[in-house]
C-alpha positions, 0 to 999 in steps of 0.5 A: 500500500502506498502512502497516498492510498493509505491516506485516501482509504483509511481514517488515521488512528489517533497516535500519542507521541511520548517523548521522555526527557532528562536534562535535554533542553538543547534537544527540545527545539529540533525534536518538537520542530520536526514533529510540527512538520509531520504530514500526519493530520494535526488532529490525529496525534498528540505529544506527551512530554515526560520529564524525569526531574530535569534540572535544566528548566526543560519543563518550563521551557516546553510549557511556554514555547509549546503550549499544546504539548501535554507535560508529565513532570515526574518528581524523580528520575525513573529512567527510560523504562518506568519513565515511558510507562508513566508517560503511556498512562497519560496517552489517549491514542490508540497507538503510542510511539516512544521517541527519544528526545535527542531525535529529529523525525522526517515528515513522513515518519509517523504516517509510515509507521501507521501505514505499516500496521496494514502492511504487517498485520502480524506485527505488534511493534513497529520501528523506524530506520534510524540514522546517526545525526551529523553523518551522511545516512550512516545507520544507527539502527535498522531494527535489531538482533537478539543475542544468545546472552540476552543483549541486542545489537542494531542491524547496520550500526555504523554502516552507510545506508544501502539496499540491505536496509531499504526493505521493510521487514519483520525483525527480531526487534526495533529500537526503543528510540522510535517504537510504536505499539498499540497502547492497549497491547503495551499495557496488557504486556505490562510495559517496559520492565521498570527494574531495567531502568535503562538499556536493553529494556527494548530487547526484553520488551520485543522478546516478550512480544515474540514469546506472547505470539506477536512480531516486530516490523522494521519500517524502512521509510519511517526515518529518524535522525538520532544524536546517539547517546545525547541524553545518556552520554557517549555510546561507550561509558561506564554508566552504559556498561553497568546497566547493559551488563546487568540487564542482559542477565535479567533478560536471559533469566526471564525469557530463555529456556533452561538450556539457553540460560546455562549456555548463556551464562557461560558465554556471558562470563567469557564475554565479560572477561573480554570486556574487562581486558578491553577496559584495561587496554583502553585505560579504563580502570573502573571497567572491571569494578563496574562489571563486578557491581553489575553482577553483585546487583544481579544476584540478589534479584534472582528470586524476583527474576525467577518469579517473572520467568514463571509468569512469562512461561505461563502466558507465552505462546512461543517457546524460546527454543522455537524463537532460536530456531526461526532466528529471532534469537541470533546464533552465537557466531553471528553475534560474536562477528558483529560485536567485533565489527562494532568494536573496531568501528567505534 
């Protein structure tokens, strides 16, 4: 279905655009100005600005400069996961799109996401093609792959755009930087797992979606430009290292089969040892301490993770073994190959 056919043949649903912010005032104008230029009907979308207790007057600035934007001002920093959950509760749309504050969207960004709901009827989650801001069509994400250890890696990260990424398709997962889902389904799933705080919460969400019988769709004509790490810091830092290490262990225990967990924990130990060595080579003496703290936090949370695992297992439609068979959970050789490619690129 072409975009013109879609607009002519269907009444577009009401969509809520949920933008989470933490001390991101410098990104507000580029982000909201781009949204004002959307080709989607103005009366068919709303913008929800969720602020995680910023200290840079972001809330007051939006209130004065963008009076039509609905503001949710949190009293503390709930992180990406729970911050977006809170934002979704204020949304009125049939669909909610979670959009990073450090992004700029193309005029067709939203209409292409909505059109994809007709083109990919089995999908529950829809994600954009995301470019790195300031680079000439260099990819941040064209959907992502889910690894054997509970993490994810973005398809095409750091590569120039090409025909390999030009077709919309079902994908293992789509980036939380621009992710659309039917609001009622998102709430029924329980939303993002708030215990993740941030990083890999989208991997967990998309994997649970597949376990529950849904699919994800990468929408190549829905374009976003992302200042990667704009709010949370550089792509590689100790803050990210801590949460990425801990959260992939969370995902592994919650969602994978017993055999996959056993293999995943062994591979994780080897992987983290390599990361430890790499930290020292890159003159980051805090790296080993950060990894150790991540494991210390993970272990006391095992009882809670096991309880979540039982709930997911009781309600799932697909098994993790089946998801491995159909490629939703990527092979270990592919994951290792891609990891070392990204290491060299960054």
